[in-house]
CHARMM-style PDB file with segment names, atoms N, HN, CA, C and O in Angstrom:
ATOM      1  N   MET     1       9.458 -35.639 -25.898  1.00  0.00      PROA
ATOM      2  CA  MET     1       9.524 -35.291 -27.308  1.00  0.00      PROA
ATOM      3  C   MET     1       8.974 -33.892 -27.515  1.00  0.00      PROA
ATOM      4  O   MET     1       7.946 -33.521 -26.948  1.00  0.00      PROA
ATOM      5  N   LYS     2       9.650 -33.149 -28.309  1.00  0.00      PROA
ATOM      6  HN  LYS     2      10.485 -33.450 -28.769  1.00  0.00      PROA
ATOM      7  CA  LYS     2       9.258 -31.765 -28.534  1.00  0.00      PROA
ATOM      8  C   LYS     2       8.047 -31.698 -29.463  1.00  0.00      PROA
ATOM      9  O   LYS     2       8.017 -32.354 -30.504  1.00  0.00      PROA
ATOM     10  N   GLY     3       7.055 -30.903 -29.081  1.00  0.00      PROA
ATOM     11  HN  GLY     3       7.079 -30.370 -28.235  1.00  0.00      PROA
ATOM     12  CA  GLY     3       5.876 -30.698 -29.907  1.00  0.00      PROA
ATOM     13  C   GLY     3       4.808 -31.755 -29.751  1.00  0.00      PROA
ATOM     14  O   GLY     3       3.844 -31.768 -30.516  1.00  0.00      PROA
ATOM     15  N   ILE     4       4.952 -32.659 -28.764  1.00  0.00      PROA
ATOM     16  HN  ILE     4       5.735 -32.649 -28.142  1.00  0.00      PROA
ATOM     17  CA  ILE     4       3.956 -33.707 -28.543  1.00  0.00      PROA
ATOM     18  C   ILE     4       3.471 -33.605 -27.102  1.00  0.00      PROA
ATOM     19  O   ILE     4       4.272 -33.560 -26.168  1.00  0.00      PROA
ATOM     20  N   LEU     5       2.153 -33.570 -26.932  1.00  0.00      PROA
ATOM     21  HN  LEU     5       1.502 -33.607 -27.690  1.00  0.00      PROA
ATOM     22  CA  LEU     5       1.601 -33.507 -25.595  1.00  0.00      PROA
ATOM     23  C   LEU     5       0.272 -34.233 -25.515  1.00  0.00      PROA
ATOM     24  O   LEU     5      -0.331 -34.578 -26.531  1.00  0.00      PROA
ATOM     25  N   LYS     6      -0.165 -34.454 -24.307  1.00  0.00      PROA
ATOM     26  HN  LYS     6       0.325 -34.174 -23.482  1.00  0.00      PROA
ATOM     27  CA  LYS     6      -1.406 -35.175 -24.047  1.00  0.00      PROA
ATOM     28  C   LYS     6      -2.433 -34.195 -23.493  1.00  0.00      PROA
ATOM     29  O   LYS     6      -2.115 -33.369 -22.636  1.00  0.00      PROA
ATOM     30  N   ARG     7      -3.658 -34.290 -23.984  1.00  0.00      PROA
ATOM     31  HN  ARG     7      -3.916 -34.960 -24.679  1.00  0.00      PROA
ATOM     32  CA  ARG     7      -4.743 -33.400 -23.561  1.00  0.00      PROA
ATOM     33  C   ARG     7      -6.020 -34.204 -23.364  1.00  0.00      PROA
ATOM     34  O   ARG     7      -6.112 -35.362 -23.773  1.00  0.00      PROA
ATOM     35  N   CYS     8      -6.998 -33.575 -22.735  1.00  0.00      PROA
ATOM     36  HN  CYS     8      -6.924 -32.635 -22.403  1.00  0.00      PROA
ATOM     37  CA  CYS     8      -8.323 -34.177 -22.636  1.00  0.00      PROA
ATOM     38  C   CYS     8      -9.374 -33.072 -22.690  1.00  0.00      PROA
ATOM     39  O   CYS     8      -9.044 -31.886 -22.679  1.00  0.00      PROA
ATOM     40  N   ALA     9     -10.615 -33.468 -22.748  1.00  0.00      PROA
ATOM     41  HN  ALA     9     -10.883 -34.431 -22.758  1.00  0.00      PROA
ATOM     42  CA  ALA     9     -11.713 -32.503 -22.850  1.00  0.00      PROA
ATOM     43  C   ALA     9     -12.531 -32.432 -21.562  1.00  0.00      PROA
ATOM     44  O   ALA     9     -13.673 -31.974 -21.581  1.00  0.00      PROA
ATOM     45  N   CYS    10     -11.956 -32.885 -20.439  1.00  0.00      PROA
ATOM     46  HN  CYS    10     -11.029 -33.257 -20.424  1.00  0.00      PROA
ATOM     47  CA  CYS    10     -12.652 -32.789 -19.157  1.00  0.00      PROA
ATOM     48  C   CYS    10     -12.869 -31.318 -18.805  1.00  0.00      PROA
ATOM     49  O   CYS    10     -12.056 -30.455 -19.136  1.00  0.00      PROA
ATOM     50  N   ARG    11     -13.973 -31.060 -18.135  1.00  0.00      PROA
ATOM     51  HN  ARG    11     -14.633 -31.761 -17.867  1.00  0.00      PROA
ATOM     52  CA  ARG    11     -14.297 -29.685 -17.765  1.00  0.00      PROA
ATOM     53  C   ARG    11     -14.267 -29.514 -16.248  1.00  0.00      PROA
ATOM     54  O   ARG    11     -14.597 -30.432 -15.498  1.00  0.00      PROA
ATOM     55  N   ASP    12     -13.876 -28.353 -15.826  1.00  0.00      PROA
ATOM     56  HN  ASP    12     -13.608 -27.607 -16.436  1.00  0.00      PROA
ATOM     57  CA  ASP    12     -13.888 -27.998 -14.413  1.00  0.00      PROA
ATOM     58  C   ASP    12     -15.339 -27.748 -14.023  1.00  0.00      PROA
ATOM     59  O   ASP    12     -16.002 -26.914 -14.638  1.00  0.00      PROA
ATOM     60  N   PRO    13     -15.845 -28.451 -13.014  1.00  0.00      PROA
ATOM     61  CA  PRO    13     -17.259 -28.267 -12.654  1.00  0.00      PROA
ATOM     62  C   PRO    13     -17.579 -26.846 -12.161  1.00  0.00      PROA
ATOM     63  O   PRO    13     -18.706 -26.377 -12.314  1.00  0.00      PROA
ATOM     64  N   GLY    14     -16.612 -26.179 -11.583  1.00  0.00      PROA
ATOM     65  HN  GLY    14     -15.696 -26.560 -11.458  1.00  0.00      PROA
ATOM     66  CA  GLY    14     -16.851 -24.835 -11.066  1.00  0.00      PROA
ATOM     67  C   GLY    14     -16.927 -23.775 -12.148  1.00  0.00      PROA
ATOM     68  O   GLY    14     -17.811 -22.919 -12.120  1.00  0.00      PROA
ATOM     69  N   THR    15     -16.005 -23.827 -13.103  1.00  0.00      PROA
ATOM     70  HN  THR    15     -15.287 -24.523 -13.126  1.00  0.00      PROA
ATOM     71  CA  THR    15     -15.934 -22.793 -14.128  1.00  0.00      PROA
ATOM     72  C   THR    15     -16.504 -23.227 -15.471  1.00  0.00      PROA
ATOM     73  O   THR    15     -16.911 -22.384 -16.271  1.00  0.00      PROA
ATOM     74  N   GLY    16     -16.537 -24.539 -15.728  1.00  0.00      PROA
ATOM     75  HN  GLY    16     -16.206 -25.223 -15.078  1.00  0.00      PROA
ATOM     76  CA  GLY    16     -17.028 -25.035 -17.007  1.00  0.00      PROA
ATOM     77  C   GLY    16     -15.975 -25.014 -18.105  1.00  0.00      PROA
ATOM     78  O   GLY    16     -16.274 -25.353 -19.250  1.00  0.00      PROA
ATOM     79  N   ARG    17     -14.749 -24.621 -17.777  1.00  0.00      PROA
ATOM     80  HN  ARG    17     -14.507 -24.345 -16.847  1.00  0.00      PROA
ATOM     81  CA  ARG    17     -13.672 -24.574 -18.768  1.00  0.00      PROA
ATOM     82  C   ARG    17     -12.963 -25.922 -18.853  1.00  0.00      PROA
ATOM     83  O   ARG    17     -12.925 -26.683 -17.886  1.00  0.00      PROA
ATOM     84  N   GLU    18     -12.401 -26.201 -20.029  1.00  0.00      PROA
ATOM     85  HN  GLU    18     -12.432 -25.583 -20.814  1.00  0.00      PROA
ATOM     86  CA  GLU    18     -11.661 -27.445 -20.215  1.00  0.00      PROA
ATOM     87  C   GLU    18     -10.355 -27.419 -19.434  1.00  0.00      PROA
ATOM     88  O   GLU    18      -9.706 -26.380 -19.307  1.00  0.00      PROA
ATOM     89  N   HSD    19      -9.983 -28.597 -18.908  1.00  0.00      PROA
ATOM     90  HN  HSD    19     -10.511 -29.440 -19.012  1.00  0.00      PROA
ATOM     91  CA  HSD    19      -8.694 -28.725 -18.229  1.00  0.00      PROA
ATOM     92  C   HSD    19      -7.556 -28.751 -19.242  1.00  0.00      PROA
ATOM     93  O   HSD    19      -6.491 -28.181 -19.003  1.00  0.00      PROA
ATOM     94  N   GLY    20      -7.783 -29.417 -20.378  1.00  0.00      PROA
ATOM     95  HN  GLY    20      -8.647 -29.880 -20.573  1.00  0.00      PROA
ATOM     96  CA  GLY    20      -6.746 -29.513 -21.412  1.00  0.00      PROA
ATOM     97  C   GLY    20      -5.546 -30.299 -20.934  1.00  0.00      PROA
ATOM     98  O   GLY    20      -5.688 -31.444 -20.505  1.00  0.00      PROA
ATOM     99  N   ALA    21      -4.371 -29.708 -21.000  1.00  0.00      PROA
ATOM    100  HN  ALA    21      -4.256 -28.778 -21.349  1.00  0.00      PROA
ATOM    101  CA  ALA    21      -3.131 -30.375 -20.603  1.00  0.00      PROA
ATOM    102  C   ALA    21      -2.927 -30.348 -19.088  1.00  0.00      PROA
ATOM    103  O   ALA    21      -1.973 -30.952 -18.599  1.00  0.00      PROA
ATOM    104  N   ARG    22      -3.781 -29.678 -18.341  1.00  0.00      PROA
ATOM    105  HN  ARG    22      -4.556 -29.188 -18.738  1.00  0.00      PROA
ATOM    106  CA  ARG    22      -3.644 -29.588 -16.884  1.00  0.00      PROA
ATOM    107  C   ARG    22      -4.586 -30.524 -16.140  1.00  0.00      PROA
ATOM    108  O   ARG    22      -4.752 -30.385 -14.928  1.00  0.00      PROA
ATOM    109  N   CYS    23      -5.201 -31.466 -16.827  1.00  0.00      PROA
ATOM    110  HN  CYS    23      -5.066 -31.579 -17.812  1.00  0.00      PROA
ATOM    111  CA  CYS    23      -6.142 -32.389 -16.190  1.00  0.00      PROA
ATOM    112  C   CYS    23      -5.411 -33.280 -15.185  1.00  0.00      PROA
ATOM    113  O   CYS    23      -4.352 -33.822 -15.504  1.00  0.00      PROA
ATOM    114  N   PRO    24      -5.953 -33.441 -13.983  1.00  0.00      PROA
ATOM    115  CA  PRO    24      -5.295 -34.283 -12.991  1.00  0.00      PROA
ATOM    116  C   PRO    24      -5.344 -35.778 -13.339  1.00  0.00      PROA
ATOM    117  O   PRO    24      -4.578 -36.560 -12.776  1.00  0.00      PROA
ATOM    118  N   ASP    25      -6.215 -36.182 -14.241  1.00  0.00      PROA
ATOM    119  HN  ASP    25      -6.837 -35.547 -14.699  1.00  0.00      PROA
ATOM    120  CA  ASP    25      -6.340 -37.601 -14.601  1.00  0.00      PROA
ATOM    121  C   ASP    25      -5.467 -37.998 -15.793  1.00  0.00      PROA
ATOM    122  O   ASP    25      -5.527 -39.152 -16.219  1.00  0.00      PROA
ATOM    123  N   LEU    26      -4.669 -37.101 -16.343  1.00  0.00      PROA
ATOM    124  HN  LEU    26      -4.620 -36.164 -15.997  1.00  0.00      PROA
ATOM    125  CA  LEU    26      -3.858 -37.431 -17.513  1.00  0.00      PROA
ATOM    126  C   LEU    26      -2.795 -38.477 -17.239  1.00  0.00      PROA
ATOM    127  O   LEU    26      -2.279 -39.091 -18.173  1.00  0.00      PROA
ATOM    128  N   SER    27      -2.459 -38.690 -15.984  1.00  0.00      PROA
ATOM    129  HN  SER    27      -2.878 -38.192 -15.225  1.00  0.00      PROA
ATOM    130  CA  SER    27      -1.476 -39.725 -15.673  1.00  0.00      PROA
ATOM    131  C   SER    27      -2.062 -41.123 -15.856  1.00  0.00      PROA
ATOM    132  O   SER    27      -1.319 -42.102 -15.932  1.00  0.00      PROA
ATOM    133  N   LYS    28      -3.388 -41.222 -15.928  1.00  0.00      PROA
ATOM    134  HN  LYS    28      -3.991 -40.427 -15.867  1.00  0.00      PROA
ATOM    135  CA  LYS    28      -4.023 -42.513 -16.184  1.00  0.00      PROA
ATOM    136  C   LYS    28      -3.781 -42.923 -17.631  1.00  0.00      PROA
ATOM    137  O   LYS    28      -3.781 -42.081 -18.529  1.00  0.00      PROA
ATOM    138  N   ARG    29      -3.581 -44.181 -17.845  1.00  0.00      PROA
ATOM    139  HN  ARG    29      -3.581 -44.864 -17.115  1.00  0.00      PROA
ATOM    140  CA  ARG    29      -3.173 -44.694 -19.155  1.00  0.00      PROA
ATOM    141  C   ARG    29      -4.195 -44.435 -20.253  1.00  0.00      PROA
ATOM    142  O   ARG    29      -3.818 -44.044 -21.358  1.00  0.00      PROA
ATOM    143  N   ARG    30      -5.449 -44.637 -19.983  1.00  0.00      PROA
ATOM    144  HN  ARG    30      -5.756 -44.955 -19.086  1.00  0.00      PROA
ATOM    145  CA  ARG    30      -6.483 -44.533 -21.018  1.00  0.00      PROA
ATOM    146  C   ARG    30      -7.222 -43.198 -21.017  1.00  0.00      PROA
ATOM    147  O   ARG    30      -8.285 -43.079 -21.626  1.00  0.00      PROA
ATOM    148  N   HSD    31      -6.675 -42.205 -20.348  1.00  0.00      PROA
ATOM    149  HN  HSD    31      -5.811 -42.302 -19.853  1.00  0.00      PROA
ATOM    150  CA  HSD    31      -7.352 -40.912 -20.243  1.00  0.00      PROA
ATOM    151  C   HSD    31      -6.692 -39.901 -21.174  1.00  0.00      PROA
ATOM    152  O   HSD    31      -5.474 -39.727 -21.128  1.00  0.00      PROA
ATOM    153  N   GLY    32      -7.464 -39.241 -22.005  1.00  0.00      PROA
ATOM    154  HN  GLY    32      -8.454 -39.382 -22.042  1.00  0.00      PROA
ATOM    155  CA  GLY    32      -6.949 -38.207 -22.889  1.00  0.00      PROA
ATOM    156  C   GLY    32      -6.447 -38.748 -24.218  1.00  0.00      PROA
ATOM    157  O   GLY    32      -6.408 -39.959 -24.435  1.00  0.00      PROA
ATOM    158  N   THR    33      -6.067 -37.844 -25.095  1.00  0.00      PROA
ATOM    159  HN  THR    33      -6.098 -36.861 -24.918  1.00  0.00      PROA
ATOM    160  CA  THR    33      -5.512 -38.207 -26.398  1.00  0.00      PROA
ATOM    161  C   THR    33      -4.213 -37.435 -26.613  1.00  0.00      PROA
ATOM    162  O   THR    33      -3.976 -36.396 -25.998  1.00  0.00      PROA
ATOM    163  N   TRP    34      -3.393 -37.966 -27.490  1.00  0.00      PROA
ATOM    164  HN  TRP    34      -3.586 -38.810 -27.990  1.00  0.00      PROA
ATOM    165  CA  TRP    34      -2.107 -37.352 -27.798  1.00  0.00      PROA
ATOM    166  C   TRP    34      -2.252 -36.433 -29.004  1.00  0.00      PROA
ATOM    167  O   TRP    34      -3.071 -36.681 -29.889  1.00  0.00      PROA
ATOM    168  N   MET    35      -1.461 -35.385 -29.031  1.00  0.00      PROA
ATOM    169  HN  MET    35      -0.796 -35.184 -28.312  1.00  0.00      PROA
ATOM    170  CA  MET    35      -1.483 -34.446 -30.151  1.00  0.00      PROA
ATOM    171  C   MET    35      -0.061 -34.011 -30.474  1.00  0.00      PROA
ATOM    172  O   MET    35       0.861 -34.186 -29.678  1.00  0.00      PROA
ATOM    173  N   PHE    36       0.088 -33.437 -31.673  1.00  0.00      PROA
ATOM    174  HN  PHE    36      -0.662 -33.295 -32.320  1.00  0.00      PROA
ATOM    175  CA  PHE    36       1.378 -32.854 -32.023  1.00  0.00      PROA
ATOM    176  C   PHE    36       1.152 -31.481 -32.633  1.00  0.00      PROA
ATOM    177  O   PHE    36       0.081 -31.186 -33.163  1.00  0.00      PROA
ATOM    178  N   SER    37       2.173 -30.657 -32.550  1.00  0.00      PROA
ATOM    179  HN  SER    37       3.043 -30.897 -32.119  1.00  0.00      PROA
ATOM    180  CA  SER    37       2.163 -29.362 -33.220  1.00  0.00      PROA
ATOM    181  C   SER    37       3.546 -29.151 -33.814  1.00  0.00      PROA
ATOM    182  O   SER    37       4.561 -29.468 -33.194  1.00  0.00      PROA
ATOM    183  N   VAL    38       3.566 -28.614 -35.020  1.00  0.00      PROA
ATOM    184  HN  VAL    38       2.741 -28.357 -35.523  1.00  0.00      PROA
ATOM    185  CA  VAL    38       4.822 -28.396 -35.728  1.00  0.00      PROA
ATOM    186  C   VAL    38       4.694 -27.134 -36.569  1.00  0.00      PROA
ATOM    187  O   VAL    38       3.635 -26.863 -37.136  1.00  0.00      PROA
ATOM    188  N   ARG    39       5.761 -26.373 -36.648  1.00  0.00      PROA
ATOM    189  HN  ARG    39       6.621 -26.593 -36.188  1.00  0.00      PROA
ATOM    190  CA  ARG    39       5.782 -25.173 -37.492  1.00  0.00      PROA
ATOM    191  C   ARG    39       6.291 -25.560 -38.874  1.00  0.00      PROA
ATOM    192  O   ARG    39       7.301 -26.250 -39.011  1.00  0.00      PROA
ATOM    193  N   ILE    40       5.571 -25.103 -39.896  1.00  0.00      PROA
ATOM    194  HN  ILE    40       4.751 -24.542 -39.785  1.00  0.00      PROA
ATOM    195  CA  ILE    40       5.897 -25.442 -41.279  1.00  0.00      PROA
ATOM    196  C   ILE    40       6.383 -24.177 -41.976  1.00  0.00      PROA
ATOM    197  O   ILE    40       5.745 -23.127 -41.900  1.00  0.00      PROA
ATOM    198  N   ASP    41       7.516 -24.292 -42.652  1.00  0.00      PROA
ATOM    199  HN  ASP    41       8.034 -25.144 -42.713  1.00  0.00      PROA
ATOM    200  CA  ASP    41       8.035 -23.165 -43.430  1.00  0.00      PROA
ATOM    201  C   ASP    41       7.137 -22.931 -44.640  1.00  0.00      PROA
ATOM    202  O   ASP    41       6.747 -23.873 -45.331  1.00  0.00      PROA
ATOM    203  N   THR    42       6.819 -21.680 -44.882  1.00  0.00      PROA
ATOM    204  HN  THR    42       7.136 -20.916 -44.321  1.00  0.00      PROA
ATOM    205  CA  THR    42       6.024 -21.307 -46.045  1.00  0.00      PROA
ATOM    206  C   THR    42       6.818 -20.306 -46.871  1.00  0.00      PROA
ATOM    207  O   THR    42       7.913 -19.901 -46.479  1.00  0.00      PROA
ATOM    208  N   SER    43       6.282 -19.917 -47.981  1.00  0.00      PROA
ATOM    209  HN  SER    43       5.393 -20.245 -48.299  1.00  0.00      PROA
ATOM    210  CA  SER    43       6.968 -18.940 -48.822  1.00  0.00      PROA
ATOM    211  C   SER    43       6.852 -17.527 -48.240  1.00  0.00      PROA
ATOM    212  O   SER    43       7.564 -16.616 -48.662  1.00  0.00      PROA
ATOM    213  N   ARG    44       5.965 -17.355 -47.286  1.00  0.00      PROA
ATOM    214  HN  ARG    44       5.386 -18.095 -46.944  1.00  0.00      PROA
ATOM    215  CA  ARG    44       5.814 -16.060 -46.625  1.00  0.00      PROA
ATOM    216  C   ARG    44       6.816 -15.943 -45.484  1.00  0.00      PROA
ATOM    217  O   ARG    44       7.532 -16.896 -45.178  1.00  0.00      PROA
ATOM    218  N   LYS    45       6.861 -14.785 -44.866  1.00  0.00      PROA
ATOM    219  HN  LYS    45       6.279 -14.011 -45.115  1.00  0.00      PROA
ATOM    220  CA  LYS    45       7.794 -14.558 -43.764  1.00  0.00      PROA
ATOM    221  C   LYS    45       7.451 -15.402 -42.543  1.00  0.00      PROA
ATOM    222  O   LYS    45       8.337 -15.953 -41.890  1.00  0.00      PROA
ATOM    223  N   ARG    46       6.165 -15.498 -42.241  1.00  0.00      PROA
ATOM    224  HN  ARG    46       5.445 -15.051 -42.771  1.00  0.00      PROA
ATOM    225  CA  ARG    46       5.743 -16.206 -41.038  1.00  0.00      PROA
ATOM    226  C   ARG    46       5.611 -17.696 -41.287  1.00  0.00      PROA
ATOM    227  O   ARG    46       5.225 -18.122 -42.375  1.00  0.00      PROA
ATOM    228  N   LYS    47       5.931 -18.477 -40.284  1.00  0.00      PROA
ATOM    229  HN  LYS    47       6.245 -18.130 -39.400  1.00  0.00      PROA
ATOM    230  CA  LYS    47       5.749 -19.922 -40.380  1.00  0.00      PROA
ATOM    231  C   LYS    47       4.329 -20.261 -39.959  1.00  0.00      PROA
ATOM    232  O   LYS    47       3.706 -19.520 -39.200  1.00  0.00      PROA
ATOM    233  N   ARG    48       3.829 -21.363 -40.445  1.00  0.00      PROA
ATOM    234  HN  ARG    48       4.335 -21.965 -41.062  1.00  0.00      PROA
ATOM    235  CA  ARG    48       2.470 -21.783 -40.145  1.00  0.00      PROA
ATOM    236  C   ARG    48       2.508 -22.890 -39.104  1.00  0.00      PROA
ATOM    237  O   ARG    48       3.336 -23.797 -39.194  1.00  0.00      PROA
ATOM    238  N   LEU    49       1.622 -22.827 -38.116  1.00  0.00      PROA
ATOM    239  HN  LEU    49       0.950 -22.090 -38.043  1.00  0.00      PROA
ATOM    240  CA  LEU    49       1.553 -23.824 -37.063  1.00  0.00      PROA
ATOM    241  C   LEU    49       0.485 -24.852 -37.428  1.00  0.00      PROA
ATOM    242  O   LEU    49      -0.672 -24.505 -37.665  1.00  0.00      PROA
ATOM    243  N   LEU    50       0.886 -26.112 -37.468  1.00  0.00      PROA
ATOM    244  HN  LEU    50       1.826 -26.394 -37.275  1.00  0.00      PROA
ATOM    245  CA  LEU    50      -0.024 -27.205 -37.775  1.00  0.00      PROA
ATOM    246  C   LEU    50      -0.214 -28.029 -36.515  1.00  0.00      PROA
ATOM    247  O   LEU    50       0.762 -28.482 -35.916  1.00  0.00      PROA
ATOM    248  N   LYS    51      -1.466 -28.229 -36.105  1.00  0.00      PROA
ATOM    249  HN  LYS    51      -2.258 -27.862 -36.591  1.00  0.00      PROA
ATOM    250  CA  LYS    51      -1.790 -29.021 -34.917  1.00  0.00      PROA
ATOM    251  C   LYS    51      -2.746 -30.130 -35.320  1.00  0.00      PROA
ATOM    252  O   LYS    51      -3.692 -29.902 -36.074  1.00  0.00      PROA
ATOM    253  N   ARG    52      -2.502 -31.308 -34.824  1.00  0.00      PROA
ATOM    254  HN  ARG    52      -1.734 -31.494 -34.212  1.00  0.00      PROA
ATOM    255  CA  ARG    52      -3.398 -32.445 -35.035  1.00  0.00      PROA
ATOM    256  C   ARG    52      -3.490 -33.226 -33.736  1.00  0.00      PROA
ATOM    257  O   ARG    52      -2.484 -33.440 -33.060  1.00  0.00      PROA
ATOM    258  N   MET    53      -4.684 -33.646 -33.390  1.00  0.00      PROA
ATOM    259  HN  MET    53      -5.502 -33.471 -33.939  1.00  0.00      PROA
ATOM    260  CA  MET    53      -4.843 -34.430 -32.171  1.00  0.00      PROA
ATOM    261  C   MET    53      -5.763 -35.614 -32.402  1.00  0.00      PROA
ATOM    262  O   MET    53      -6.411 -35.715 -33.444  1.00  0.00      PROA
ATOM    263  N   GLY    54      -5.817 -36.512 -31.420  1.00  0.00      PROA
ATOM    264  HN  GLY    54      -5.290 -36.429 -30.574  1.00  0.00      PROA
ATOM    265  CA  GLY    54      -6.666 -37.684 -31.501  1.00  0.00      PROA
ATOM    266  C   GLY    54      -5.886 -38.978 -31.642  1.00  0.00      PROA
ATOM    267  O   GLY    54      -6.460 -40.009 -31.992  1.00  0.00      PROA
ATOM    268  N   TYR    55      -4.597 -38.944 -31.378  1.00  0.00      PROA
ATOM    269  HN  TYR    55      -4.130 -38.107 -31.094  1.00  0.00      PROA
ATOM    270  CA  TYR    55      -3.772 -40.148 -31.484  1.00  0.00      PROA
ATOM    271  C   TYR    55      -3.825 -40.918 -30.177  1.00  0.00      PROA
ATOM    272  O   TYR    55      -3.844 -40.327 -29.097  1.00  0.00      PROA
ATOM    273  N   GLU    56      -3.848 -42.251 -30.281  1.00  0.00      PROA
ATOM    274  HN  GLU    56      -3.833 -42.731 -31.158  1.00  0.00      PROA
ATOM    275  CA  GLU    56      -3.988 -43.085 -29.097  1.00  0.00      PROA
ATOM    276  C   GLU    56      -2.704 -43.231 -28.295  1.00  0.00      PROA
ATOM    277  O   GLU    56      -2.752 -43.529 -27.102  1.00  0.00      PROA
ATOM    278  N   SER    57      -1.558 -43.025 -28.932  1.00  0.00      PROA
ATOM    279  HN  SER    57      -1.518 -42.783 -29.902  1.00  0.00      PROA
ATOM    280  CA  SER    57      -0.299 -43.187 -28.212  1.00  0.00      PROA
ATOM    281  C   SER    57       0.666 -42.064 -28.574  1.00  0.00      PROA
ATOM    282  O   SER    57       0.507 -41.386 -29.589  1.00  0.00      PROA
ATOM    283  N   GLN    58       1.653 -41.888 -27.734  1.00  0.00      PROA
ATOM    284  HN  GLN    58       1.782 -42.439 -26.909  1.00  0.00      PROA
ATOM    285  CA  GLN    58       2.670 -40.880 -27.975  1.00  0.00      PROA
ATOM    286  C   GLN    58       3.482 -41.228 -29.216  1.00  0.00      PROA
ATOM    287  O   GLN    58       3.882 -40.344 -29.973  1.00  0.00      PROA
ATOM    288  N   GLY    59       3.721 -42.512 -29.419  1.00  0.00      PROA
ATOM    289  HN  GLY    59       3.396 -43.230 -28.804  1.00  0.00      PROA
ATOM    290  CA  GLY    59       4.469 -42.949 -30.587  1.00  0.00      PROA
ATOM    291  C   GLY    59       3.730 -42.678 -31.892  1.00  0.00      PROA
ATOM    292  O   GLY    59       4.339 -42.305 -32.894  1.00  0.00      PROA
ATOM    293  N   ALA    60       2.423 -42.866 -31.871  1.00  0.00      PROA
ATOM    294  HN  ALA    60       1.928 -43.169 -31.056  1.00  0.00      PROA
ATOM    295  CA  ALA    60       1.622 -42.601 -33.076  1.00  0.00      PROA
ATOM    296  C   ALA    60       1.635 -41.110 -33.413  1.00  0.00      PROA
ATOM    297  O   ALA    60       1.694 -40.740 -34.586  1.00  0.00      PROA
ATOM    298  N   ALA    61       1.579 -40.256 -32.397  1.00  0.00      PROA
ATOM    299  HN  ALA    61       1.530 -40.556 -31.444  1.00  0.00      PROA
ATOM    300  CA  ALA    61       1.638 -38.816 -32.632  1.00  0.00      PROA
ATOM    301  C   ALA    61       3.009 -38.412 -33.151  1.00  0.00      PROA
ATOM    302  O   ALA    61       3.112 -37.543 -34.017  1.00  0.00      PROA
ATOM    303  N   ALA    62       4.061 -39.031 -32.633  1.00  0.00      PROA
ATOM    304  HN  ALA    62       3.977 -39.736 -31.930  1.00  0.00      PROA
ATOM    305  CA  ALA    62       5.418 -38.715 -33.089  1.00  0.00      PROA
ATOM    306  C   ALA    62       5.618 -39.163 -34.534  1.00  0.00      PROA
ATOM    307  O   ALA    62       6.254 -38.461 -35.320  1.00  0.00      PROA
ATOM    308  N   GLU    63       5.080 -40.325 -34.883  1.00  0.00      PROA
ATOM    309  HN  GLU    63       4.563 -40.895 -34.244  1.00  0.00      PROA
ATOM    310  CA  GLU    63       5.190 -40.827 -36.239  1.00  0.00      PROA
ATOM    311  C   GLU    63       4.459 -39.906 -37.224  1.00  0.00      PROA
ATOM    312  O   GLU    63       4.969 -39.629 -38.309  1.00  0.00      PROA
ATOM    313  N   ALA    64       3.277 -39.438 -36.848  1.00  0.00      PROA
ATOM    314  HN  ALA    64       2.863 -39.663 -35.966  1.00  0.00      PROA
ATOM    315  CA  ALA    64       2.527 -38.525 -37.711  1.00  0.00      PROA
ATOM    316  C   ALA    64       3.250 -37.196 -37.860  1.00  0.00      PROA
ATOM    317  O   ALA    64       3.287 -36.623 -38.949  1.00  0.00      PROA
ATOM    318  N   ARG    65       3.827 -36.703 -36.759  1.00  0.00      PROA
ATOM    319  HN  ARG    65       3.796 -37.169 -35.874  1.00  0.00      PROA
ATOM    320  CA  ARG    65       4.589 -35.450 -36.818  1.00  0.00      PROA
ATOM    321  C   ARG    65       5.796 -35.598 -37.732  1.00  0.00      PROA
ATOM    322  O   ARG    65       6.087 -34.698 -38.521  1.00  0.00      PROA
ATOM    323  N   ASP    66       6.489 -36.704 -37.640  1.00  0.00      PROA
ATOM    324  HN  ASP    66       6.253 -37.435 -36.999  1.00  0.00      PROA
ATOM    325  CA  ASP    66       7.668 -36.932 -38.486  1.00  0.00      PROA
ATOM    326  C   ASP    66       7.282 -37.073 -39.959  1.00  0.00      PROA
ATOM    327  O   ASP    66       8.064 -36.732 -40.847  1.00  0.00      PROA
ATOM    328  N   HSD    67       6.080 -37.575 -40.210  1.00  0.00      PROA
ATOM    329  HN  HSD    67       5.445 -37.852 -39.489  1.00  0.00      PROA
ATOM    330  CA  HSD    67       5.609 -37.728 -41.582  1.00  0.00      PROA
ATOM    331  C   HSD    67       5.381 -36.362 -42.240  1.00  0.00      PROA
ATOM    332  O   HSD    67       5.629 -36.186 -43.433  1.00  0.00      PROA
ATOM    333  N   VAL    68       4.906 -35.400 -41.440  1.00  0.00      PROA
ATOM    334  HN  VAL    68       4.705 -35.543 -40.471  1.00  0.00      PROA
ATOM    335  CA  VAL    68       4.660 -34.044 -41.938  1.00  0.00      PROA
ATOM    336  C   VAL    68       5.980 -33.415 -42.278  1.00  0.00      PROA
ATOM    337  OT1 VAL    68       6.021 -32.266 -42.718  1.00  0.00      PROA
TER     338      VAL     68
END
């Protein structure tokens, strides 16, 4: 699904930076949370990017994105 991805807040022990969408444990079922991002048309020239995360399933994130 376009605009939906899974992320986590695990940190690399060497650098201290978050893995984000590149975490090796994201294939595990209960690891990470789902998020969506969508561009919203505004009255200005530029579109606005809306991001929300913390959904337990891909379907819940897709439903929230479709609601927007």
